[in-house]
Backbone as JSON, one array per atom type, in Angstrom:
{
  "sequence": "XXXXXXXXXXXXXXXXXXXXXXXXXXXXXXXXXXXXXXXXXXXXXXXXXXXXXXXXXXXXXXXXXXXXXXXXXXXXXXXXXXXXXXXXXXXXXXXXXXXXXXXXXXXXXXXXXXXXXXXXXXXXXXXXXXXXXXXXXXXXXXXXXXXXXXXXXXXXX",
  "N": [[-32.68, 191.18, -47.57], [-32.72, 188.3, -47.19], [-35.33, 187.56, -47.8], [-35.38, 188.13, -50.54], [-33.54, 186.04, -51.26], [-34.76, 183.84, -50.54], [-37.26, 183.95, -52.25], [-35.58, 183.59, -54.62], [-34.64, 181.11, -54.28], [-37.02, 179.58, -54.19], [-38.1, 179.85, -56.63], [-36.31, 178.67, -58.11], [-36.36, 175.98, -57.05], [-38.78, 175.27, -57.89], [-38.59, 175.37, -60.81], [-36.69, 173.37, -61.13], [-38.02, 171.2, -60.39], [-39.9, 171.17, -62.28], [-38.41, 170.69, -64.53], [-37.43, 167.99, -63.82], [-39.79, 166.51, -63.69], [-40.65, 166.67, -66.41], [-38.32, 165.43, -67.49], [-38.62, 162.75, -66.65], [-41.14, 162.0, -67.6], [-40.53, 162.16, -70.46], [-38.67, 160.18, -70.54], [-39.98, 157.93, -69.61], [-41.88, 157.61, -71.85], [-40.39, 157.31, -74.02], [-38.94, 154.91, -73.88], [-37.94, 151.53, -74.9], [-39.95, 148.86, -75.98], [-40.28, 145.66, -74.41], [-39.64, 142.69, -75.54], [-41.17, 139.65, -75.57], [-42.32, 136.39, -75.59], [-45.65, 135.29, -75.14], [-46.71, 133.0, -72.9], [-49.32, 130.42, -72.97], [-51.77, 128.98, -71.11], [-52.6, 125.56, -71.07], [-55.31, 123.68, -70.93], [-56.57, 120.5, -69.82], [-58.3, 119.35, -71.78], [-57.85, 120.86, -74.06], [-55.35, 120.34, -74.91], [-54.79, 118.64, -77.3], [-56.47, 119.67, -78.9], [-56.01, 122.03, -80.39], [-53.79, 122.67, -82.83], [-51.41, 120.89, -84.52], [-49.73, 117.92, -83.69], [-46.59, 117.24, -84.22], [-44.0, 116.22, -83.23], [-42.91, 114.72, -80.39], [-41.88, 114.11, -77.16], [-40.85, 112.35, -73.95], [-38.47, 112.37, -72.87], [-36.88, 114.95, -72.87], [-35.8, 116.69, -70.87], [-33.53, 115.34, -68.53], [-33.51, 115.71, -65.87], [-35.9, 116.66, -65.01], [-38.89, 115.4, -65.01], [-41.27, 115.46, -67.65], [-43.55, 116.24, -70.23], [-42.91, 116.99, -73.65], [-43.73, 118.66, -76.47], [-43.85, 119.53, -80.0], [-45.96, 121.57, -81.85], [-47.9, 122.34, -84.78], [-49.57, 125.12, -85.55], [-51.41, 126.5, -87.67], [-49.67, 128.66, -89.51], [-47.7, 129.1, -87.8], [-45.22, 127.84, -85.27], [-45.24, 125.81, -82.17], [-44.39, 125.28, -79.11], [-44.93, 122.98, -76.42], [-44.67, 122.46, -73.03], [-45.26, 120.08, -70.46], [-45.05, 119.74, -67.58], [-44.72, 116.97, -65.21], [-46.03, 117.01, -62.48], [-45.3, 118.92, -59.72], [-43.07, 121.93, -60.11], [-40.34, 122.38, -58.33], [-38.95, 124.73, -57.79], [-38.52, 128.5, -57.55], [-39.86, 130.77, -59.7], [-39.53, 129.89, -62.67], [-38.07, 129.93, -65.73], [-38.3, 129.72, -69.2], [-36.13, 128.92, -72.01], [-34.93, 129.26, -75.21], [-32.38, 128.09, -77.36], [-30.42, 128.51, -80.33], [-28.91, 125.72, -82.27], [-27.26, 122.56, -81.59], [-25.75, 122.11, -79.27], [-25.52, 121.36, -75.87], [-24.99, 123.19, -73.44], [-23.43, 124.06, -70.21], [-24.22, 126.23, -69.06], [-26.31, 129.14, -69.32], [-26.54, 130.13, -72.61], [-25.36, 132.76, -74.31], [-26.76, 133.52, -76.58], [-29.39, 132.72, -76.14], [-32.91, 132.66, -76.12], [-35.85, 134.1, -74.51], [-38.53, 132.51, -73.55], [-40.69, 132.15, -72.09], [-42.59, 131.91, -68.92], [-42.64, 128.97, -66.75], [-44.68, 127.46, -64.64], [-46.36, 125.78, -61.83], [-48.1, 122.88, -62.42], [-49.58, 122.93, -64.76], [-49.82, 122.65, -68.18], [-47.98, 124.28, -70.49], [-47.7, 126.59, -73.31], [-45.74, 127.84, -75.9], [-44.9, 130.17, -78.41], [-42.66, 129.52, -81.07], [-40.3, 130.78, -83.24], [-38.01, 130.34, -84.82], [-36.73, 128.21, -87.3], [-35.22, 124.93, -87.23], [-32.73, 122.97, -85.46], [-32.57, 123.08, -82.08], [-31.93, 124.0, -78.25], [-33.45, 123.57, -75.32], [-33.53, 125.37, -72.26], [-34.11, 125.4, -68.81], [-34.47, 127.71, -66.42], [-33.83, 128.63, -62.95], [-34.93, 131.88, -61.68], [-35.13, 132.48, -59.02], [-33.32, 130.73, -57.65], [-31.14, 131.31, -59.15], [-29.81, 129.31, -61.01], [-29.46, 126.87, -63.14], [-31.58, 124.78, -64.21], [-32.44, 122.43, -65.78], [-31.81, 121.24, -68.96], [-32.15, 120.3, -72.35], [-32.3, 118.66, -75.57], [-33.98, 119.87, -78.78], [-35.33, 118.64, -81.72], [-34.77, 119.2, -85.2], [-36.91, 121.78, -85.97], [-38.17, 121.99, -88.37], [-41.25, 122.05, -90.08], [-42.57, 119.03, -91.08], [-44.2, 118.38, -94.29]],
  "CA": [[-31.84, 190.25, -48.16], [-33.15, 186.94, -46.76], [-36.6, 187.48, -48.3], [-35.08, 188.0, -51.93], [-32.8, 184.67, -51.39], [-36.05, 182.76, -50.45], [-37.86, 184.05, -53.47], [-34.87, 183.03, -55.9], [-34.52, 179.56, -53.94], [-38.31, 178.78, -54.22], [-38.28, 179.89, -58.31], [-35.2, 177.48, -58.58], [-36.84, 174.68, -56.74], [-40.04, 175.02, -58.85], [-37.97, 175.28, -61.99], [-35.91, 172.15, -61.11], [-39.23, 170.24, -60.18], [-40.66, 171.07, -63.65], [-37.39, 169.83, -65.44], [-37.19, 166.65, -63.47], [-40.96, 165.87, -64.15], [-40.57, 166.52, -68.04], [-37.49, 164.39, -68.04], [-39.28, 161.7, -66.5], [-42.21, 161.81, -68.63], [-40.07, 161.92, -71.61], [-37.92, 158.76, -70.38], [-40.89, 156.72, -69.66], [-42.54, 157.67, -73.37], [-39.19, 156.91, -74.95], [-38.39, 153.52, -73.44], [-38.41, 150.47, -75.81], [-41.02, 147.68, -75.56], [-39.57, 144.46, -73.92], [-40.26, 141.6, -76.57], [-41.15, 138.16, -74.86], [-43.47, 135.83, -76.2], [-46.71, 135.15, -74.1], [-47.04, 131.65, -72.66], [-50.59, 130.18, -72.68], [-51.99, 127.67, -70.16], [-53.39, 124.81, -71.89], [-55.91, 122.84, -70.22], [-56.44, 118.96, -70.34], [-59.12, 119.09, -72.95], [-57.49, 121.6, -75.23], [-53.81, 119.91, -75.13], [-54.56, 118.26, -78.62], [-57.58, 120.27, -79.8], [-55.25, 123.12, -81.3], [-52.48, 122.49, -83.31], [-50.98, 119.21, -84.86], [-48.37, 117.28, -82.83], [-45.63, 116.52, -85.13], [-43.1, 115.76, -82.53], [-43.41, 114.57, -78.67], [-41.1, 113.18, -76.16], [-40.81, 112.54, -72.57], [-37.07, 112.58, -72.53], [-36.03, 115.95, -73.3], [-35.04, 117.07, -69.64], [-33.15, 114.31, -67.68], [-33.69, 116.07, -64.56], [-37.29, 116.96, -64.8], [-40.07, 114.62, -65.81], [-42.23, 116.37, -68.4], [-43.9, 115.95, -71.74], [-42.57, 118.08, -74.59], [-44.34, 118.7, -77.72], [-43.81, 120.65, -81.15], [-47.17, 121.72, -82.75], [-48.12, 123.39, -85.85], [-50.93, 126.17, -85.56], [-51.48, 127.33, -88.99], [-48.27, 129.02, -90.04], [-46.83, 129.12, -86.49], [-44.93, 126.69, -84.61], [-45.7, 126.21, -80.85], [-43.64, 124.33, -78.1], [-45.78, 122.72, -75.22], [-44.25, 121.91, -71.97], [-46.28, 119.85, -69.65], [-44.42, 119.12, -66.44], [-45.48, 115.75, -64.47], [-45.66, 117.31, -60.93], [-45.07, 120.4, -59.15], [-41.86, 122.39, -59.98], [-39.86, 122.71, -56.74], [-37.92, 125.88, -57.7], [-39.03, 129.35, -57.74], [-39.62, 131.44, -61.13], [-38.63, 129.04, -63.46], [-37.92, 130.65, -66.94], [-37.87, 128.74, -70.29], [-35.29, 129.71, -72.86], [-34.41, 128.33, -76.38], [-31.1, 128.48, -77.78], [-30.3, 127.71, -81.45], [-27.76, 124.91, -82.21], [-27.5, 121.31, -80.95], [-24.95, 121.9, -78.29], [-26.06, 121.61, -74.55], [-24.08, 123.92, -72.28], [-23.7, 123.79, -68.89], [-24.65, 127.46, -68.6], [-27.47, 129.63, -70.02], [-25.8, 130.86, -73.53], [-25.77, 134.21, -74.76], [-27.76, 133.63, -77.76], [-30.69, 132.32, -75.49], [-34.17, 133.41, -76.12], [-36.6, 133.84, -73.37], [-39.78, 131.97, -74.35], [-41.6, 132.84, -70.87], [-42.23, 131.53, -67.62], [-43.2, 127.59, -66.42], [-45.11, 127.42, -63.23], [-47.18, 124.96, -61.61], [-48.22, 121.67, -62.9], [-50.33, 122.91, -65.91], [-49.15, 122.68, -69.43], [-47.77, 125.76, -71.13], [-47.72, 126.59, -74.57], [-44.9, 128.93, -76.25], [-44.68, 130.39, -79.86], [-41.34, 129.43, -81.44], [-40.28, 131.12, -84.79], [-36.87, 130.05, -85.67], [-36.57, 126.85, -87.63], [-33.86, 124.18, -87.11], [-32.3, 122.51, -84.07], [-32.17, 124.03, -80.83], [-31.86, 123.49, -76.96], [-34.25, 124.37, -74.27], [-33.08, 125.39, -70.86], [-35.2, 125.63, -67.59], [-33.65, 128.39, -65.38], [-34.67, 129.5, -61.81], [-34.37, 133.01, -61.26], [-35.15, 132.55, -57.81], [-32.11, 130.12, -57.25], [-29.92, 131.66, -60.08], [-29.25, 128.25, -61.42], [-29.93, 126.15, -64.38], [-32.5, 123.4, -63.32], [-32.46, 121.42, -66.86], [-31.53, 121.35, -70.4], [-32.33, 119.32, -73.26], [-32.14, 119.25, -76.93], [-34.82, 119.78, -79.53], [-35.01, 118.3, -82.92], [-35.02, 120.15, -85.97], [-38.16, 122.39, -85.93], [-38.85, 122.32, -89.55], [-42.65, 121.17, -90.06], [-42.87, 118.23, -92.27], [-45.33, 118.59, -95.02]],
  "C": [[-32.19, 188.79, -48.12], [-34.36, 186.79, -47.59], [-36.18, 187.15, -49.81], [-34.49, 186.54, -52.11], [-33.93, 183.76, -51.22], [-36.86, 182.72, -51.71], [-36.89, 183.35, -54.51], [-34.91, 181.68, -55.58], [-36.03, 178.99, -54.27], [-38.61, 178.95, -55.89], [-37.34, 178.82, -58.7], [-35.83, 176.16, -58.31], [-38.17, 174.37, -57.52], [-39.47, 174.77, -60.43], [-37.56, 173.64, -62.2], [-36.94, 170.97, -60.86], [-39.91, 169.9, -61.55], [-39.79, 170.45, -64.64], [-37.22, 168.63, -65.37], [-38.37, 165.91, -63.96], [-40.95, 165.57, -65.73], [-39.73, 165.55, -68.4], [-37.9, 163.09, -67.72], [-40.41, 161.06, -67.4], [-41.7, 161.31, -69.96], [-39.28, 160.54, -71.62], [-38.94, 157.66, -70.64], [-41.7, 156.71, -71.3], [-41.5, 157.02, -74.22], [-38.48, 155.4, -74.91], [-38.69, 152.54, -74.48], [-39.18, 149.4, -75.18], [-39.87, 146.44, -75.27], [-40.36, 143.47, -74.64], [-40.03, 140.24, -75.81], [-42.44, 137.66, -75.41], [-44.37, 135.44, -74.85], [-46.86, 133.62, -74.06], [-48.8, 131.59, -72.31], [-50.89, 129.03, -71.95], [-52.9, 126.84, -70.83], [-54.05, 123.74, -71.02], [-56.14, 121.32, -70.7], [-57.17, 118.8, -71.43], [-58.57, 119.61, -74.18], [-56.05, 121.16, -75.62], [-53.82, 119.37, -76.6], [-55.57, 118.97, -79.4], [-57.28, 121.29, -80.66], [-54.09, 122.84, -81.43], [-52.35, 120.94, -83.67], [-49.84, 118.91, -84.46], [-47.58, 116.77, -83.92], [-44.14, 116.08, -84.6], [-43.49, 115.79, -81.0], [-42.45, 113.63, -78.34], [-41.27, 113.54, -74.61], [-39.33, 112.59, -72.02], [-36.2, 113.64, -72.72], [-35.2, 116.57, -72.02], [-34.73, 115.77, -68.83], [-33.48, 114.65, -66.56], [-35.19, 116.48, -64.21], [-38.21, 116.14, -65.71], [-41.05, 115.34, -66.36], [-42.47, 115.79, -69.89], [-43.8, 117.1, -72.66], [-42.91, 117.76, -75.76], [-44.25, 119.82, -78.79], [-45.26, 120.49, -81.81], [-47.18, 122.66, -83.84], [-49.5, 123.87, -85.71], [-50.91, 126.92, -86.83], [-49.94, 127.4, -89.42], [-47.23, 129.02, -88.93], [-46.39, 127.92, -85.94], [-45.08, 126.97, -83.0], [-44.77, 125.06, -80.15], [-44.57, 124.3, -76.86], [-45.17, 121.95, -74.38], [-45.23, 121.38, -70.97], [-45.57, 119.13, -68.66], [-45.44, 117.91, -65.6], [-45.12, 115.93, -63.12], [-45.49, 118.79, -60.9], [-43.38, 120.78, -59.51], [-41.47, 123.03, -58.6], [-38.83, 123.87, -56.76], [-38.82, 127.23, -58.17], [-38.78, 130.21, -59.31], [-38.73, 130.81, -61.97], [-38.89, 129.63, -64.92], [-37.61, 129.6, -68.16], [-37.11, 129.68, -71.38], [-35.1, 128.75, -74.03], [-33.41, 128.98, -77.07], [-30.85, 127.75, -79.08], [-28.96, 126.79, -81.43], [-28.07, 123.51, -81.28], [-26.87, 121.12, -79.56], [-25.64, 122.2, -76.9], [-24.83, 122.12, -74.07], [-24.36, 123.76, -70.9], [-24.14, 125.24, -68.16], [-25.6, 128.11, -69.55], [-26.56, 130.29, -71.15], [-26.34, 132.25, -73.77], [-26.99, 134.45, -75.55], [-29.11, 133.03, -77.42], [-31.81, 133.31, -75.85], [-35.02, 133.27, -75.31], [-37.9, 133.77, -74.01], [-41.11, 132.63, -73.3], [-41.47, 131.91, -69.68], [-43.2, 130.01, -67.53], [-43.52, 127.79, -65.01], [-46.33, 126.62, -62.98], [-47.06, 123.54, -62.31], [-48.95, 121.61, -64.08], [-49.37, 123.1, -67.01], [-48.94, 124.05, -70.04], [-47.35, 125.72, -72.59], [-46.87, 127.82, -75.2], [-44.82, 128.83, -77.8], [-43.14, 130.38, -79.87], [-41.23, 129.85, -82.9], [-39.11, 130.33, -85.43], [-36.88, 128.63, -85.97], [-35.16, 126.29, -87.2], [-33.6, 123.64, -85.67], [-32.2, 123.39, -83.14], [-32.13, 123.27, -79.56], [-32.71, 124.16, -76.11], [-33.64, 124.21, -72.98], [-34.08, 125.88, -69.93], [-34.3, 126.3, -66.53], [-34.35, 128.87, -64.38], [-34.17, 130.8, -61.56], [-34.25, 133.32, -59.92], [-33.73, 132.07, -57.05], [-30.9, 130.55, -57.98], [-29.32, 130.51, -60.6], [-30.13, 127.63, -62.42], [-30.36, 124.62, -63.97], [-32.41, 122.25, -64.43], [-32.17, 122.05, -68.2], [-31.81, 120.11, -71.1], [-32.58, 119.87, -74.64], [-33.6, 118.89, -77.85], [-34.54, 119.15, -80.81], [-35.12, 119.25, -83.9], [-36.48, 120.5, -86.18], [-38.93, 122.35, -87.27], [-40.18, 121.33, -89.64], [-42.56, 120.34, -91.36], [-44.31, 118.23, -92.94], [-46.07, 117.31, -95.2]]
}
């Protein structure tokens, strides 16, 4: 009696392991892609070599000294952020939200552009034309570090 129960238990355990492995493989294959734009580090010699700067300001973020530029690279628009100094917060993420309203919290409509780290300039691709707001959010501290308004990003001809 015990031997028969052991054989049945062994078969059920093997079947459960096969079903679990198949389910995990199917879940991994069917998961959706995470859409984020890739930031690119811009060296000091290439800051102006690629793309035409059509807007620049040093006063976008009141709490963070930085140079912010809007560039045209062919048919695409790019946002370049060059912090003047080290960022003193961990895991700083850059978000863009449509509209001119600056909010005290990260808006629901905010779109993740990428990560800002170190003192190197970073370039992010932005697609939507029109005015918007930039938000710098520290994932490590769970707080909004800085926010600033961008002008209408329609490229002048």
